[in-house]
C-alpha positions, 0 to 999 in steps of 0.5 A, a space after each residue: 484795529 488788528 495791526 497784522 491785518 493792516 500789514 503784510 505788504 512790503 512794497 510801495 504801501 506803508 506798513 500800517 496804513 493810517 487811513 482807510 484806502 479805496 480798493 477796487 475789486 472786479 467780480 465775475 462768474 460764468 457757472 452756476 447761479 451767477 447773480 446769486 454768487 455775486 450777491 453772496 460775494 458782495 456780502 462776504 466782502 462787506 463782512 471782511 474785517 477792516 472793511 467799512 464800505 462796499 459800493 458795487 455796480 449793477 452786474 453786466 453780462 459779457 462774452 467769455 474770454 479764452 486764450 484764443 479770444 472771445 468765445 460766444 459758445 462758452 457760458 457768458 459771464 456776469 461781471 461787476 466791480 466793487 469799491 471797498 473802503 478798507 484798512 486791510 493791507 493789499 496782500 491780506 485783502 488779496 488772500 481774503 479774495 482768494 478765500 471767498 472764491 474758494 468758498 464759492 467753489 473755485 479751486 485754489 489758485 496755482 501757478 500752473 492753472 490755465 488762464 480764463 477758464 470757466 469759474 463759479 467766481 473770480 475776484 480780482 484786485 484791480 487797484 488799491 489806492 495809488 499802490 503800484 507793485 510788480 511783485 508776481 504775488 501782487 501786481 497792482 494795478 491789475 495788468 489787464 484792467 485797462 483792456 477790459 470794458 467789463 471792469 472799466 464800465 461798472 467801475 465808472 458807475 460806482 466812481 465817475 472820477 476813477 483813475 487807474 493808477 499809473 495808467 489814467 482816468 477810467 472814463 478816458 480808458 473806456 472811451 479809447 477801448 470802445 473807439 478801438 472796437 472789437 479788434 482793439 482788444 478784449 474789451 467785451 469779454 468776461 473773466 479778468 
């Protein structure tokens, strides 16, 4: 094992994990051949060093989310969730996710980039084991995951016992989100 790939995050995670960890990655695309891009991104994830397993849900389609709310006139998203078994440090995994996005045509992320824009590929690190971090460079779990049924529903198909660290069971979160209906948040919109 390359110790440098398993290090890099100095927050709540151990410097060199002794065992593999489950990481949850939300995947979305609303431009180009969405299904092909997602398939290729899943293959890219499986080829990462220190990743031994990738389990993904069937993609679902969702309405695009903009800063103003849902936008049914924007290209629809195709979304899925992958659960990875990895020994990569969370910060290293995140950098790989950004590199995969760029390889699929997404411009490099910058602080001034508008949120929720159309994109060829969006990969968000939703959870990494039980790690919690409020570092702006690596916020875990993802701060909006509990409000996104396009994250929660596919995640449950891959892991029916899933728990969003510090928030609760994913099935309970999804039930609450669906009970709240469209006015209860952004539950059915794409792009985490």
